[in-house]
N, C-alpha and C positions, 0 to 999 in steps of 0.2 A: 504494500500500500504506500501511497505517497507520504503519509505521515511518518512512516519508518524511514523513508529516504530523507526527509527533512531533518529528522532527529539525528540520523547517521551523518549527514552533511554538517550539522551544527557541531557535533562531537568531534568530527575530523578537523574542522576549522579551528575549534577551540584548542585542541591538542597541538596543532601545528603552531598556533600563535603563542602558546605558553612554552612549548618545549624548545623551539629553535633559539630564542633569546636566552633561555636558561643555559643552553649549551655554551653560548658565547660568554655569558656572565660567570659561570662556574668553572668551566674548563679552559676558557681562553679562546683566542682567535682561531687557532688550528683545530681545536675541538669543535667549535661551532661550524666551521667549514666542513669538517669531516662528517658531522652529523647531518647537516643539510644535504651534502652530496650523497650520503647513504640513503637518506629518505627519498631524494629525487630519483636515484637509480632504482630503488625498490618499486616506486610507483610507476616509473617509466616501463620497467619490465612487466609489471602487473597490468598496465594498460595495453602493452603489446599482446600479452596472453589473452586478455579479454577481446581484443580486436581480432585476433587470429582464431578464436574459438567459434566453430560453426554451430548453428542452432541444433543440429542433429547429433552432435558429439556429447554423449552423456558423461564420459570420463573427464573431458576438458571442462565441461560445465561444473561438474562436482569439484574439480581442482580449483577453478576460479572462485566458487563459493567458499571453499575451505580457506583459501588465502584471504578472501575478504573478511571472514570471521576472525582470523588470527592476526589481522593487521593491528588490532588494539594491543596485542602482546608484542608484536614485532617492533612497534614504535618505541615503547620504553626500553626494550632490549637494545635497540640501536643507540639510544641515548646513553644507557649504562656502558655499553661497549665503547662509545666515543669518549666518555669521561674517563674510562679506565685506561685507554690506550693513548689518547691525545691530550692529556692534561698539560698544564703550563710547565715548561722546562725553564727553571730560573737561571740555569747556567748557559743556555743557548737561546738567544732571542733573535738570531739572524733569520734571514729568509730561507725558503725551501731550496733555492739554487745554491746558496752558500753552504747549507748543511749537507747537500749531496755531493757537490764537486769541490769542496774545500780541502781535499786531501785527508779526510778523516776516515778513510776506508780501513786504515790500520786498526781502528778500534773494533772492527767487526772480525769475528773469528773465521768467517767463510764468505765466499761470494754470494751464497744463497741468503745469508743474513744481511749482507750489504744491499741486496736487491729487495728482499721481502721483509727484512727485520724492521725494528723501530728506526725512524728517520732514514729509511732506505730509499732506494731509487723509485720503486713502485709507489710508495707512499708520497714521495715528493712530487712525482709527475702527476698523480691523480689529483691531489689536493691543490697543487700549484696551478694545474690547468683549470680546475674549477674556480680558483681565485681569480685568475686572469679573465675567465669567461664572465664572471659576475661583474668585474670592473668594467670591461668593455661593453657589457650589455646595459649598463646603467643609462648612458645617453639614449640608447634605443628605446628602453622602457619609458624614459621621460618624454621623448618625442611622440611615441605611440600614444601615450596618455593624452597629450595635447590634441592630437588628431582625432582620437575617439571622443574626447570632450567636445570638440567642435561638431562632430557628427550628432552627438546627443543634444547639444544646444540647438542646432538647426532642425532636428527632428521634432524637438519640443515646440519650437516656434511654428513649424508647419502644422502640427496637430492642433495647437491652440488657435491658429488662424482659421483652420477648418471649423473648429467649434464655434468661433465667433461669427463666421460668415454663413453658417448653415441656417436654414429657416427655423423659426420658432425660438423665442426667449433669447434673442441675440443680445439685447441690452443686458440681460442678467449675466450672460457669459462674459461680456466685455467688462462689466463692472467687477466681477469676480476675478478676472485675469489681471485687471489693473491693480486691484488690492493685493493680489499675490505678488505681482512684480514689485510693488512698492515695499512690501514686507521683505522681499529678498534683498532689495537695495538697502533698506534700513538696517537689516541684520549684517550685511556686508560692511557697511560704514562703521557699525559698532565694532566688529572684529578688526577692521582696519585701524581704528583708534586704539584697540588693545595691542595690536602689533607695534604701533608707534611708541608704546610705552616701554618696549624692550630696551634695556640699557646698552645693548651691543650696537644699536643703530647709530651711525655717524652721519656726517654731513653728506658724504658721497652716497650713502645708502638712502638717505632721505631724498636726495635729488633724483635717484633712480626710481624710487617709489612715486614721486610726484610726476615724473615723465610717464611712467606706466599707467597711472590712474588717469592722467589727462588723455592719453591715447585711447584708453578703454571708454571713457565718457564720450570722446569724439566719435568713435566707431558706433557706439550705441545711438547717439543722436543722429548720425548719418543714416543708419539703418532705418530708424523710425521715420525720419524726414523724407527719405527717398521712397518709402513704401516697400523696400526689399527686405526689411526686417520688421520686428514688432517689439513691444515692451518686454515680452517674456524673453526673447532672445537677448536683448540688451541687458536685462537684469541677470540672466544666467551667465553671460559673458563677464559681466562685472564681478559676479560672485566667484567665478573661477579664477579670475586674475587676483582677487583678494586671497583666495586659497593658496595660489602659488606664492604670493608674497609671505603668507604665513609659513609655508614650508621653507622658504628661504631664510627668514629671520626668526624662526621660532627659537626659544631659549633652550630647548632640548633638556630641560631639567627632569630629574627622575619623577615618576608618577606619585611617589610618596614624599611628603614634606619632611624636612629635617625635624628630628625629635628635640623637643624643648621641654624643659622641666616646668611643669605647671606650678603656679604659686599655690601655697596652702590655702585651701578654701575654708571659710568660716562656716561653722555648723549652723544652719538656719533654725530659727525658733519653731517653724512648722515644716512638716514634710512637703516636698515639692509637688506631690500628687496625693490624691485620696488614698486611704489605707488599703482599699481593695485592689487598686492598681499597683501599689508598692508590694503587696503580698503576691500578686500574680507575677510581678517582675522577679521577685526573689525566688519563687518557685521555678520559673523558667531558667534562671541562672543555675539553680541547683540541678535541674534535669540535664542541662548542657554539660555541667561539670562531671556528671556520672556517665557520660558517653565513653565508649571504648577509646583507648589511646590511639588506635589506628585512624579513627575519624579526625581526632585532633591533629595527628601528624599529616594526614591528607589535606586538611584545611590550611595548616601552616605552609605546606608545600605549594598549594595554589596561591596563597598570598605572597610567598617569596617569588614565585614565577611572575605574578602580576607586577611586582615591584621593579622588575627588570625591564618592563615595557613602558615606553613613553607615549603619551597621547598623540604626539605628532606622527609617530610611526603607524599607529592603529588607524588614524584618520587617513593617512596617505594610502595605506593598504586597502581600507574599505572603499575609498573613492576610486582607486585604480581598478579594483575588481569590478565595481559597479559599471564604470564606463566601458571596460573591456567586454563584459557580458552584454551590456546594452548594444554595443556595436555589432555583436554577433547576430542580433535580431534586426538591427536597422539596415545593415548592408544588404542582406537578401531581400528585405522589403522594398528597398529603393530600386534594386536591379530587376526584381520580378513584378514590381508595381502591384503588389497585393497586400491589402490590409490584414489578411489572414496570416501572412508570413510573420507578423509581429508576435503572434501567439504560438509560433512553432519554432522549435530548435533546429539549427542546421544539422544535416546528417550527410553521410557518404552517399546516400541514395539520391541526392539532389541532382537535377540536370545541369545546374549552373556550376561552373568551376569554382567560383568564390564560395558558394555554399558547401561544396565538397571539402574545400580547404578548411573552412571554419568548422565543419563537422569533424574533420580529422584532428584539429587542434582541441576540440572539446573532449576527445578521448584522453588526451594527455593533460587535462586541466589540473590534476593534482601536482604533477611535476612542474607545470608552469606556475602554479600558486607558490610552491616552495621556492622556486627560483626568484620570482618577483619579491617575495617577502625577505629572503636572504639579501637580495640586492638593496632593498630599502634599509635593512639593518646595517649593512656595511656602509651605505651612504650616510646614515645617521652617525655611526661611530667615526667615520672619516671627517665629517663636519665638526664634531666636537673636538677631535684632535687638531684639526686645522685651525680652529678658532681659539686654541689654548684652553679648552675647557677641561672637564673631568675625564675626557677620553684619551689622555696621554698614553694609557696602557695599550691602546690600539696601535700607535706608531712604534711603541717599544717592542711589539711582537711582529714587526714587519708590515703593518698595515699602511695604506696610502692615506696621507693627510689631504683629502680632496677638498673641493670647494663647491660653490653653487653656480658655476658657470653654465652648466647645461640646464639648470632651472631657468636662468635668465634667457637662454637661447630658446627654451620651450615657450616662455611667455611671449617673446618677440615673434617667434614663428607662428604661434596660434593667432595672434592679432593680425599678422601679415596675411595668413590664409583667410581669415574672416574678411579683411579689407579687400582681398582679391575676389572673394565670393560676392561681396557687395558691388564691386566694380563691374564684374562680368555677368552677374546674375540679372534675371528679369524681375520686374515688379510682380509680386504675388505669384512666385514660381512654386507651384505645388507639386514638386517632384515626388513626394511621398504620399500626398493626399489628393493629388489631382484626379485619381480614378475613383475616389470615394463618393458614394451617393449623398447628395444633399437634398433633403426634402423641402 
Protein backbone atom coordinates (compact mmCIF):
# COMPACT_ATOMS: atom_id res chain seq x y z
CA UNK A 1 0.00 0.00 0.00
CA UNK A 2 1.02 3.58 -0.54
CA UNK A 3 1.04 4.33 3.20
CA UNK A 4 3.82 1.78 3.76
CA UNK A 5 5.80 3.29 0.87
CA UNK A 6 5.49 6.74 2.43
CA UNK A 7 6.56 5.47 5.86
CA UNK A 8 9.50 3.59 4.35
CA UNK A 9 10.60 6.67 2.38
CA UNK A 10 10.40 8.88 5.50
CA UNK A 11 12.43 6.38 7.55
CA UNK A 12 15.03 6.10 4.77
CA UNK A 13 15.34 9.89 4.41
CA UNK A 14 15.60 10.38 8.17
CA UNK A 15 18.25 7.69 8.55
CA UNK A 16 20.36 9.20 5.76
CA UNK A 17 20.02 12.73 7.14
CA UNK A 18 21.09 11.60 10.62
CA UNK A 19 23.79 9.05 9.81
CA UNK A 20 25.92 10.78 7.17
CA UNK A 21 26.78 13.92 9.20
CA UNK A 22 27.27 11.69 12.24
CA UNK A 23 29.98 9.82 10.33
CA UNK A 24 31.73 13.11 9.55
CA UNK A 25 31.39 14.46 13.08
CA UNK A 26 32.45 11.34 15.00
CA UNK A 27 34.88 9.63 12.65
CA UNK A 28 36.26 12.59 10.71
CA UNK A 29 36.40 13.52 7.05
CA UNK A 30 37.72 10.19 5.74
CA UNK A 31 35.17 8.23 7.75
CA UNK A 32 32.30 10.34 6.45
CA UNK A 33 33.45 9.98 2.87
CA UNK A 34 33.87 6.21 3.25
CA UNK A 35 30.43 5.83 4.79
CA UNK A 36 28.69 7.91 2.12
CA UNK A 37 30.60 6.03 -0.62
CA UNK A 38 29.59 2.66 0.80
CA UNK A 39 25.96 3.80 1.07
CA UNK A 40 25.90 5.16 -2.48
CA UNK A 41 27.52 1.98 -3.82
CA UNK A 42 25.09 -0.28 -1.97
CA UNK A 43 22.00 1.55 -3.23
CA UNK A 44 23.48 1.80 -6.73
CA UNK A 45 23.93 -1.96 -6.92
CA UNK A 46 20.52 -2.48 -5.32
CA UNK A 47 18.93 -0.23 -7.95
CA UNK A 48 20.68 -2.14 -10.75
CA UNK A 49 19.35 -5.42 -9.32
CA UNK A 50 15.81 -4.03 -9.16
CA UNK A 51 16.09 -2.67 -12.69
CA UNK A 52 17.43 -5.96 -14.08
CA UNK A 53 14.86 -8.14 -12.31
CA UNK A 54 12.11 -9.29 -14.71
CA UNK A 55 8.53 -9.59 -13.53
CA UNK A 56 8.48 -13.38 -14.02
CA UNK A 57 11.66 -14.13 -12.06
CA UNK A 58 10.56 -15.32 -8.62
CA UNK A 59 14.10 -15.86 -7.33
CA UNK A 60 15.30 -12.36 -8.23
CA UNK A 61 12.10 -10.84 -6.89
CA UNK A 62 12.56 -12.67 -3.58
CA UNK A 63 16.20 -11.53 -3.49
CA UNK A 64 15.22 -7.91 -4.09
CA UNK A 65 12.61 -8.05 -1.34
CA UNK A 66 15.07 -9.66 1.07
CA UNK A 67 17.68 -6.96 0.44
CA UNK A 68 15.02 -4.27 0.81
CA UNK A 69 14.03 -5.66 4.22
CA UNK A 70 17.62 -5.96 5.44
CA UNK A 71 18.71 -2.47 4.36
CA UNK A 72 17.80 -1.14 7.83
CA UNK A 73 20.43 -3.53 9.24
CA UNK A 74 22.97 -2.85 6.50
CA UNK A 75 22.90 0.93 7.03
CA UNK A 76 24.02 0.92 10.73
CA UNK A 77 26.42 -1.91 9.94
CA UNK A 78 28.13 0.23 7.30
CA UNK A 79 28.29 3.14 9.75
CA UNK A 80 29.91 0.98 12.43
CA UNK A 81 32.34 -0.47 9.88
CA UNK A 82 33.32 3.01 8.68
CA UNK A 83 33.83 4.28 12.24
CA UNK A 84 35.92 1.24 13.10
CA UNK A 85 38.15 1.38 10.02
CA UNK A 86 38.39 5.05 9.06
CA UNK A 87 38.55 6.87 12.37
CA UNK A 88 40.67 10.01 12.67
CA UNK A 89 44.44 9.36 12.59
CA UNK A 90 46.04 12.04 14.70
CA UNK A 91 49.52 11.20 13.44
CA UNK A 92 48.75 11.48 9.74
CA UNK A 93 46.58 14.31 8.52
CA UNK A 94 47.87 14.44 4.95
CA UNK A 95 45.80 13.75 1.86
CA UNK A 96 45.18 10.39 0.31
CA UNK A 97 47.81 10.94 -2.42
CA UNK A 98 50.54 11.74 0.10
CA UNK A 99 49.61 8.77 2.28
CA UNK A 100 49.80 6.36 -0.64
CA UNK A 101 52.80 7.58 -2.64
CA UNK A 102 54.96 9.19 0.05
CA UNK A 103 57.37 6.27 0.31
CA UNK A 104 55.71 4.70 3.35
CA UNK A 105 55.35 1.30 1.76
CA UNK A 106 58.11 0.05 4.05
CA UNK A 107 55.63 0.19 6.94
CA UNK A 108 53.57 -2.59 5.31
CA UNK A 109 54.72 -6.17 5.63
CA UNK A 110 53.60 -7.26 2.15
CA UNK A 111 52.38 -5.95 -1.18
CA UNK A 112 48.89 -7.24 -0.41
CA UNK A 113 48.75 -5.17 2.76
CA UNK A 114 50.08 -2.13 0.89
CA UNK A 115 47.25 -2.47 -1.65
CA UNK A 116 44.33 -3.68 0.49
CA UNK A 117 45.43 -2.81 4.02
CA UNK A 118 44.71 0.33 6.05
CA UNK A 119 45.72 3.47 4.12
CA UNK A 120 46.48 1.20 1.19
CA UNK A 121 46.27 1.91 -2.50
CA UNK A 122 42.74 0.56 -2.96
CA UNK A 123 41.40 2.58 -0.04
CA UNK A 124 43.12 5.75 -1.20
CA UNK A 125 41.95 5.44 -4.80
CA UNK A 126 38.30 4.74 -3.94
CA UNK A 127 37.87 7.39 -1.26
CA UNK A 128 40.09 9.87 -3.11
CA UNK A 129 38.11 9.44 -6.33
CA UNK A 130 34.85 9.86 -4.41
CA UNK A 131 36.24 13.03 -2.81
CA UNK A 132 37.22 14.50 -6.17
CA UNK A 133 33.85 13.54 -7.68
CA UNK A 134 31.96 15.33 -4.91
CA UNK A 135 34.17 18.42 -5.20
CA UNK A 136 33.75 18.73 -8.96
CA UNK A 137 30.03 17.92 -8.87
CA UNK A 138 29.24 20.80 -6.50
CA UNK A 139 29.11 23.42 -9.32
CA UNK A 140 26.98 21.04 -11.39
CA UNK A 141 24.47 20.53 -8.58
CA UNK A 142 24.39 24.28 -7.96
CA UNK A 143 23.66 25.19 -11.59
CA UNK A 144 21.12 22.36 -11.97
CA UNK A 145 19.34 23.69 -8.89
CA UNK A 146 19.06 27.13 -10.47
CA UNK A 147 17.79 25.73 -13.77
CA UNK A 148 15.20 23.52 -12.06
CA UNK A 149 14.12 26.41 -9.85
CA UNK A 150 13.50 28.51 -12.93
CA UNK A 151 11.42 25.69 -14.43
CA UNK A 152 9.31 25.47 -11.27
CA UNK A 153 8.88 29.25 -11.13
CA UNK A 154 7.71 29.48 -14.75
CA UNK A 155 5.43 26.46 -14.38
CA UNK A 156 3.84 28.00 -11.29
CA UNK A 157 3.39 31.27 -13.19
CA UNK A 158 1.68 29.59 -16.13
CA UNK A 159 -0.63 27.53 -13.91
CA UNK A 160 -1.68 30.57 -11.88
CA UNK A 161 -2.21 32.55 -15.09
CA UNK A 162 -4.49 29.80 -16.35
CA UNK A 163 -6.42 29.82 -13.06
CA UNK A 164 -6.88 33.59 -13.22
CA UNK A 165 -7.96 33.62 -16.88
CA UNK A 166 -10.39 30.74 -16.90
CA UNK A 167 -14.09 31.40 -16.73
CA UNK A 168 -15.86 31.74 -13.40
CA UNK A 169 -14.67 33.40 -10.19
CA UNK A 170 -11.78 35.10 -11.97
CA UNK A 171 -11.70 38.02 -9.54
CA UNK A 172 -11.47 35.70 -6.56
CA UNK A 173 -8.49 33.90 -8.07
CA UNK A 174 -6.76 37.17 -8.91
CA UNK A 175 -7.21 38.56 -5.40
CA UNK A 176 -6.07 35.32 -3.81
CA UNK A 177 -2.96 35.11 -6.03
CA UNK A 178 -2.11 38.75 -5.33
CA UNK A 179 -2.37 38.13 -1.58
CA UNK A 180 -0.17 35.04 -1.91
CA UNK A 181 2.43 36.96 -3.93
CA UNK A 182 2.45 39.79 -1.41
CA UNK A 183 2.90 37.29 1.43
CA UNK A 184 5.85 35.67 -0.34
CA UNK A 185 7.53 39.02 -0.94
CA UNK A 186 6.92 40.17 2.65
CA UNK A 187 8.38 36.95 4.05
CA UNK A 188 11.38 37.23 1.73
CA UNK A 189 12.02 40.82 2.82
CA UNK A 190 11.90 39.74 6.46
CA UNK A 191 14.41 36.94 5.94
CA UNK A 192 16.58 39.30 3.89
CA UNK A 193 16.62 41.65 6.87
CA UNK A 194 17.62 38.72 9.08
CA UNK A 195 20.47 37.87 6.71
CA UNK A 196 21.71 41.46 6.83
CA UNK A 197 22.14 41.09 10.60
CA UNK A 198 24.90 38.50 10.16
CA UNK A 199 28.19 39.91 11.52
CA UNK A 200 30.23 38.37 8.68
CA UNK A 201 28.72 40.68 6.03
CA UNK A 202 31.09 43.46 4.99
CA UNK A 203 30.89 46.38 2.61
CA UNK A 204 31.62 44.29 -0.49
CA UNK A 205 29.03 41.71 0.52
CA UNK A 206 26.42 44.40 1.14
CA UNK A 207 27.16 45.88 -2.30
CA UNK A 208 26.69 42.49 -3.99
CA UNK A 209 23.44 41.94 -2.12
CA UNK A 210 22.18 45.35 -3.18
CA UNK A 211 23.01 44.73 -6.84
CA UNK A 212 21.38 41.29 -6.75
CA UNK A 213 18.16 42.51 -5.12
CA UNK A 214 17.97 45.46 -7.53
CA UNK A 215 18.27 43.14 -10.53
CA UNK A 216 15.64 40.79 -9.10
CA UNK A 217 13.19 43.65 -8.52
CA UNK A 218 13.86 45.00 -12.02
CA UNK A 219 13.25 41.59 -13.63
CA UNK A 220 10.03 41.14 -11.67
CA UNK A 221 8.74 44.56 -12.68
CA UNK A 222 9.75 43.93 -16.31
CA UNK A 223 7.88 40.64 -16.40
CA UNK A 224 4.70 42.11 -14.90
CA UNK A 225 4.81 45.27 -17.02
CA UNK A 226 5.43 43.45 -20.30
CA UNK A 227 2.75 40.85 -19.67
CA UNK A 228 5.24 37.99 -20.15
CA UNK A 229 5.31 37.31 -16.43
CA UNK A 230 2.96 37.73 -13.50
CA UNK A 231 3.16 38.59 -9.78
CA UNK A 232 3.50 34.93 -8.79
CA UNK A 233 6.57 34.44 -10.99
CA UNK A 234 8.13 37.67 -9.75
CA UNK A 235 7.52 36.85 -6.08
CA UNK A 236 8.91 33.33 -6.44
CA UNK A 237 11.99 34.61 -8.28
CA UNK A 238 12.58 37.18 -5.54
CA UNK A 239 12.14 34.48 -2.87
CA UNK A 240 14.65 32.20 -4.59
CA UNK A 241 17.22 35.00 -4.82
CA UNK A 242 16.78 35.65 -1.09
CA UNK A 243 17.22 31.93 -0.43
CA UNK A 244 20.48 31.93 -2.40
CA UNK A 245 21.69 34.94 -0.40
CA UNK A 246 20.81 33.10 2.79
CA UNK A 247 22.81 30.09 1.63
CA UNK A 248 25.78 32.32 0.82
CA UNK A 249 25.85 34.36 4.02
CA UNK A 250 24.35 32.02 6.57
CA UNK A 251 26.30 31.87 9.81
CA UNK A 252 26.48 28.03 9.80
CA UNK A 253 26.22 27.89 13.55
CA UNK A 254 25.41 24.53 15.18
CA UNK A 255 21.74 23.76 15.55
CA UNK A 256 22.05 23.63 19.35
CA UNK A 257 22.92 26.84 21.26
CA UNK A 258 25.85 27.14 23.60
CA UNK A 259 25.19 25.88 27.07
CA UNK A 260 24.89 28.63 29.63
CA UNK A 261 24.55 28.29 33.35
CA UNK A 262 21.08 29.52 34.29
CA UNK A 263 20.85 31.92 37.21
CA UNK A 264 19.38 30.52 40.41
CA UNK A 265 15.64 30.86 40.34
CA UNK A 266 13.72 32.11 43.30
CA UNK A 267 11.09 29.74 44.64
CA UNK A 268 7.65 31.24 43.90
CA UNK A 269 5.11 31.62 46.63
CA UNK A 270 2.53 29.78 44.55
CA UNK A 271 2.97 26.88 42.08
CA UNK A 272 3.10 27.96 38.42
CA UNK A 273 0.17 25.66 37.51
CA UNK A 274 -2.81 24.18 39.34
CA UNK A 275 -2.09 21.12 41.52
CA UNK A 276 -3.77 18.67 39.14
CA UNK A 277 -1.49 19.76 36.26
CA UNK A 278 1.61 19.61 38.45
CA UNK A 279 0.65 16.14 39.65
CA UNK A 280 0.15 14.95 36.07
CA UNK A 281 3.52 16.41 35.09
CA UNK A 282 5.27 14.68 37.98
CA UNK A 283 3.60 11.40 37.03
CA UNK A 284 4.73 11.77 33.41
CA UNK A 285 8.33 12.48 34.45
CA UNK A 286 8.29 9.43 36.71
CA UNK A 287 6.96 7.20 33.93
CA UNK A 288 9.64 8.46 31.53
CA UNK A 289 12.35 7.83 34.11
CA UNK A 290 11.27 4.19 34.43
CA UNK A 291 11.67 3.47 30.72
CA UNK A 292 14.38 0.98 29.72
CA UNK A 293 17.88 2.35 29.35
CA UNK A 294 17.85 1.32 25.66
CA UNK A 295 15.16 3.89 24.91
CA UNK A 296 17.13 6.60 26.73
CA UNK A 297 20.27 5.63 24.81
CA UNK A 298 18.39 5.72 21.52
CA UNK A 299 16.93 9.13 22.35
CA UNK A 300 20.37 10.48 23.27
CA UNK A 301 21.78 9.07 20.02
CA UNK A 302 19.10 10.83 17.95
CA UNK A 303 19.67 14.11 19.78
CA UNK A 304 23.44 13.82 19.25
CA UNK A 305 22.90 13.17 15.56
CA UNK A 306 20.54 16.15 15.25
CA UNK A 307 23.09 18.40 16.95
CA UNK A 308 25.56 17.75 14.11
CA UNK A 309 23.17 19.10 11.46
CA UNK A 310 22.76 22.80 10.78
CA UNK A 311 19.43 24.24 9.59
CA UNK A 312 21.08 25.70 6.49
CA UNK A 313 22.06 22.23 5.22
CA UNK A 314 18.59 20.80 5.84
CA UNK A 315 16.92 23.75 4.09
CA UNK A 316 19.25 23.44 1.11
CA UNK A 317 18.70 19.68 0.88
CA UNK A 318 14.91 19.93 1.15
CA UNK A 319 14.70 22.68 -1.45
CA UNK A 320 17.09 20.95 -3.86
CA UNK A 321 15.18 17.66 -3.65
CA UNK A 322 11.88 19.49 -4.17
CA UNK A 323 12.95 21.32 -7.33
CA UNK A 324 14.64 18.23 -8.78
CA UNK A 325 11.52 16.12 -8.22
CA UNK A 326 9.22 18.85 -9.54
CA UNK A 327 11.33 19.15 -12.67
CA UNK A 328 10.87 15.44 -13.39
CA UNK A 329 7.13 16.16 -13.61
CA UNK A 330 7.33 19.50 -15.42
CA UNK A 331 9.70 18.54 -18.26
CA UNK A 332 7.54 15.69 -19.62
CA UNK A 333 4.41 17.84 -19.24
CA UNK A 334 5.94 20.63 -21.32
CA UNK A 335 7.23 18.28 -24.02
CA UNK A 336 4.07 16.17 -24.29
CA UNK A 337 1.68 19.10 -23.69
CA UNK A 338 -0.49 17.05 -21.38
CA UNK A 339 -1.88 18.10 -18.04
CA UNK A 340 -2.18 14.45 -17.04
CA UNK A 341 1.60 14.14 -17.20
CA UNK A 342 1.98 16.31 -14.10
CA UNK A 343 0.36 13.56 -12.03
CA UNK A 344 2.44 10.75 -13.55
CA UNK A 345 6.02 9.80 -12.85
CA UNK A 346 8.49 9.38 -15.68
CA UNK A 347 9.34 5.78 -16.59
CA UNK A 348 11.47 3.79 -19.01
CA UNK A 349 8.34 2.95 -21.00
CA UNK A 350 7.81 6.55 -22.13
CA UNK A 351 8.07 7.22 -25.83
CA UNK A 352 9.96 10.45 -25.21
CA UNK A 353 13.72 10.26 -24.75
CA UNK A 354 13.66 12.85 -21.96
CA UNK A 355 11.02 10.84 -20.12
CA UNK A 356 13.09 7.68 -20.43
CA UNK A 357 16.17 9.46 -19.09
CA UNK A 358 14.22 10.87 -16.13
CA UNK A 359 12.72 7.44 -15.53
CA UNK A 360 16.20 5.90 -15.49
CA UNK A 361 17.42 8.51 -13.02
CA UNK A 362 14.42 7.85 -10.77
CA UNK A 363 15.60 4.26 -10.31
CA UNK A 364 18.90 5.55 -8.90
CA UNK A 365 17.31 8.27 -6.73
CA UNK A 366 18.73 6.89 -3.42
CA UNK A 367 22.31 7.10 -4.71
CA UNK A 368 21.63 10.58 -6.14
CA UNK A 369 20.19 11.68 -2.78
CA UNK A 370 23.27 10.47 -0.89
CA UNK A 371 25.59 12.17 -3.39
CA UNK A 372 23.71 15.50 -3.22
CA UNK A 373 23.55 15.42 0.57
CA UNK A 374 27.24 14.58 0.97
CA UNK A 375 28.13 17.35 -1.47
CA UNK A 376 26.09 19.85 0.59
CA UNK A 377 27.81 18.71 3.79
CA UNK A 378 31.24 19.07 2.21
CA UNK A 379 30.32 22.52 0.89
CA UNK A 380 29.18 23.49 4.38
CA UNK A 381 32.40 22.28 6.02
CA UNK A 382 34.51 23.95 3.32
CA UNK A 383 32.69 27.26 3.82
CA UNK A 384 33.21 27.21 7.57
CA UNK A 385 36.90 26.41 7.10
CA UNK A 386 37.40 29.07 4.44
CA UNK A 387 35.76 31.73 6.59
CA UNK A 388 37.89 30.92 9.62
CA UNK A 389 35.01 29.44 11.57
CA UNK A 390 34.74 26.34 13.68
CA UNK A 391 35.46 24.07 10.72
CA UNK A 392 39.26 24.28 10.85
CA UNK A 393 39.36 20.51 11.46
CA UNK A 394 38.13 20.08 7.87
CA UNK A 395 41.23 21.64 6.30
CA UNK A 396 43.48 19.90 8.85
CA UNK A 397 42.29 16.56 7.43
CA UNK A 398 42.94 17.44 3.81
CA UNK A 399 39.63 19.18 3.04
CA UNK A 400 39.29 22.01 0.60
CA UNK A 401 38.61 25.47 2.04
CA UNK A 402 36.11 26.45 -0.63
CA UNK A 403 34.09 29.57 -1.10
CA UNK A 404 30.74 30.72 -2.43
CA UNK A 405 31.79 31.58 -5.98
CA UNK A 406 29.51 29.03 -7.61
CA UNK A 407 26.54 30.21 -5.56
CA UNK A 408 27.04 33.71 -6.96
CA UNK A 409 27.40 32.25 -10.46
CA UNK A 410 24.14 30.38 -9.93
CA UNK A 411 22.35 33.57 -8.89
CA UNK A 412 23.65 35.49 -11.89
CA UNK A 413 22.92 32.61 -14.27
CA UNK A 414 19.35 32.17 -13.02
CA UNK A 415 18.52 35.85 -13.44
CA UNK A 416 20.22 35.89 -16.85
CA UNK A 417 18.13 32.91 -18.03
CA UNK A 418 14.95 34.54 -16.75
CA UNK A 419 15.86 37.82 -18.48
CA UNK A 420 16.50 35.91 -21.71
CA UNK A 421 13.15 34.18 -21.36
CA UNK A 422 11.40 37.53 -20.92
CA UNK A 423 13.23 38.99 -23.91
CA UNK A 424 12.54 36.10 -26.29
CA UNK A 425 9.20 34.91 -24.93
CA UNK A 426 5.78 35.89 -26.15
CA UNK A 427 3.12 37.64 -24.13
CA UNK A 428 0.89 35.17 -22.27
CA UNK A 429 2.81 32.15 -23.62
CA UNK A 430 1.02 29.12 -22.20
CA UNK A 431 3.50 26.42 -23.13
CA UNK A 432 2.37 24.25 -20.23
CA UNK A 433 -1.31 25.23 -20.02
CA UNK A 434 -2.11 26.28 -23.58
CA UNK A 435 -3.87 22.96 -24.22
CA UNK A 436 -5.93 23.01 -21.00
CA UNK A 437 -9.65 23.50 -21.32
CA UNK A 438 -11.04 26.78 -20.03
CA UNK A 439 -14.79 26.91 -19.40
